[in-house]
N, C-alpha and C positions, 0 to 999 in steps of 0.2 A: 078706128080713127088713129092716125099717126101722131105720136107724142113728140113735141118739140123739146129737144134737150136743153135749150137755153131758157125755156119758159117754165117747164114743170120739173125738170131734173136738176142737174148741176147749174148753179148760177154762173153762166158764162162771163158776164162782165167782171166777176171777181177773179177770173183766171190770171190776168197780169199781176194783180196784187198778191195772189197766193204764190206765184212763181217768184216774185221779188222777196217775199217773206221767207219762203223756203230756201232760196239760194243765198241771201245775204244775212239771214237771221238763224233759221233752224239748222242749216247745214254747218255753219261755223261753230255753233254751240255744241252740236253733236260731235264734231271733229275734235274740239278742244277736250271734251269729256272723255272721248275715246283715247286720245293720246295721253291724257293725264294718268291713265292706268298702265302705261307702257314703259318698260325700261329701255335703255339705249339699243338693246338687241331686238326689240319688238315683243319681248315676253311680257306677260301680265305681272304687275307688281303693285304693291301698296306703299312702297318706300317713298314715293313722291309725296303722298299724303302724310306719312309719318314725319317727313321733314317739314311740312307745312306747319305742324304744331310745335316746332322747336324754334329757339331763338335764331335769327331775329325775325323770322316770318310770322310767328305768333304775335309779336309786338306790333308788327305792321297791321294785322287785323284789328288789334286793340285800338291802335291809333286811328284807323279808318272808321271804325265803329264809333269811337268817341267823337270825332269831328262831325260825323253824320248826325249823331244824337244831339250834340251841343248846338250845331247850327240850326237844326230843325226846332229845337226847344226855344232858342232865342228868336227865331224868325217867325214862328207860328202865330203868336199872339199879336205882334204888331202888324203882320201881314193880314190877319183876319180882321183886325180893327179897321185898317185902311180900306179893305174890300167892302166892309159893311157901310162905313160912312160915305164912301164914294157912291155905292149903289143906292143907298137910301136917301141921301141928301144932295147928291151931286146932280148937276144938269146933264143933259145928253152930250153936250160938247165936252164937258169935263170928263165924263165917263169914257168917251172915245179917246181923249188925250191921254188919260191915265192908262187905258188899255194899250195904246200904242207905245207909251213910255215904258210900261212894265214889260211889254214884249221885247223891246230892245235890251233893257237891263237884264232880263232873265236869260237872254241868249248871248250875253257878253261874257267871254271867258278867255282862258288861254293867255297867250302872250300880250294881247291888247290890254286885258284886265291887269295883268302883272305890271305892265309898264305904267298904266294909269296910277296905280297905288304907289309904285316906286317914285314916280314923279311928284306925287302928293305928299305921302308920309314916309318916304324913304329917308335915309340919313341926310341926304342933300335935297329933300323934297321941299316944295314951296310951302306947304302947310306946316311942315316940321320947322322950317326957318321962322315962319310967322309966330308959331307957338313959343319957340325959343326966345324970340324978341320980346314976347309978352311975359317971359319969365318961367315958362314951363318947357323943360327939356324932356321929351317923351323917351329919349334914348339914354336918360341918366341911369335907368335901371337895367333890367334884362330884356326889355321889349325889343323885338325886331320883326320885320315882315317875314323873315326866314324861319321863325319859330312857330310852334303850334298856335300860340295866342295870336300872332300876326296873321297866320293863315285863316284863323277863325274869323277875324274881322273882314278879311277880303271876301270870304265865302258869303257873308251876309249881303254883299252887293247884289248877288243874283238869287240868293235864297228868299229874301223878303219879297221881291217882285214875283218870283215863282209862286209863293203862297198867295199873293193877291190874285194872280191869274187863275189858279186852280180853285180857290175858295169862293171867288165872286159868284159863280153860277149857283152855289148853295144858298145864297142869300134869298133867292126866289122862293124858298120854302116858307119863309116868314111872310106870309101874306097879310094884307091889311084886314081881311076878314077874320083872321085869328086874333088880331089885336082888338078889333071891335067886339068880337064875342067875349074875350076875356074882360074887357072894360065893362060890357053890359052885365057881366056876372059879379062885378065889384072888385076885380083884381087890379092891383096897382101895376105900374110899369115894372117895378122890381119883381113882383110876384109873377108877372107874365114871363119875364126872362128866366127866372129860376125854375118855374114849373113847366114852361112850354118852350121858350126860345132856345135856351142852351141845350135842352134835350133834343130838339129837332136838328140843331146844327152840330151836335157832338159827333155823329157818324162821319159827316163830311170833314170835320176838323181832324179827326183821327186819320182819315184817309189821306188828307193833304200832308199831315205830319209824316206819315209813312213815305210819301213821295219825296218830301224834303230830305228825309234820312237817306233814301236811295240816291238822291242827287248829290248830297255831300259825301256819302260813302264812296261813290264811284268817280268823283271828279279827279282829273289827272293833270291837264295841261297847265293850269294856273299854279298848282302845287309844285309841279316840276320846274317851272320857271322861277319861282320864288325861293324854294327851300334848298335847292342844289343838293338834295339827298340827305340833309341833316335832320329830317323829320321822318320817322318810320311810318310809311303808309303803303298799303298793299299795291295800289296802282303804280307807285314809283318803283317798288320792288320787282313787279312784273316787267316794267320797262327795262330795268337793269338786267334782268335775266334774258330778255329778248335781244338786248344789245351785246350779249356775249359774256356778261359777268355771271357765269354759272359754272358749277362744278362739272367736270367732264363726265362724271359718273351719273349725273341726273340732268339730262338735256331737256326732259319734259317737266321739270319742276315748275316752270312758269305756267304751264297748262293746268297743273293742279291748283296753283294759286288762283288762276282765272276761273276754274270750275267752282272753287269755294266762293269767290265773289259773285258768280252767277247765282249760286244757291242763296246767299244772304240777300242779294238784291231781289230775288224772286219772292222771298219770304216777306219783303216789304211791298213790292209792286202788286203781287197777286191779290192780297187783301184790299189794297187801294182800288183795284179795278172792280172787285166784287162789291165793295161798299158804294162806290160811285154809281154802279149800275142800279143798285137798290134805291139810292137817293134819287136817281133820275126817274124811277117809277113813282116815287112819292110826289115829285114835282108834277108829273102828268096827272096823277089822281087828285 
């Protein structure tokens, strides 16, 4: 009996997807990693990575890691709380509205987001003038949208909605049957959450935290529009190198920085995917 390749062998419908992933994802990554180990003459070298761990590039990694961790830590709990209350207490119309709104907010970035915050809380922004009229000058100290703290506030605009979107599916683990069973055994609401609820949601929470870190760590366009290079972040340093601000002796230094970013992002995203896959199995069972 003749075997059909599309049915029992290679999954033929996946071929376009695999081609796209290979050409636009795997090939560029492998090319960047390959070039990061090359000197200007094409010879193998580790000098690019040695430079990565020197000033100012090491400080760029520290700044990117810090803003990723800070925005994830600040956004995780409010985002999880919003996701829970909307899912457990909201109507279907409210859920659809919140989902659509979060989808828009989580995908808003770059120049539009920078313009929105500049128009709102920039030095001449509408909210800044209103607060100053009320007696509070937010620029009386060292605050500025172009600083690390200002960038941190802007990132929360898309980090909190991203947490709501990614954490909302995990709420389904907390089934009504579990609450009823705990109540029948004499457990209070507090005991249920401490002994059962938080433990079931912890893997999803950690996974979403890792995703938020990767999002904040790798964000570029908004930071580039607001900071004008006065905050050391690795994505901005890579952009500077690609624009020609590079030593003539290390033309592939930007590739080494990009390879290190890929590694750090993978350390966050891969555990996220693994945890989410396991949580999905729990929801099914």
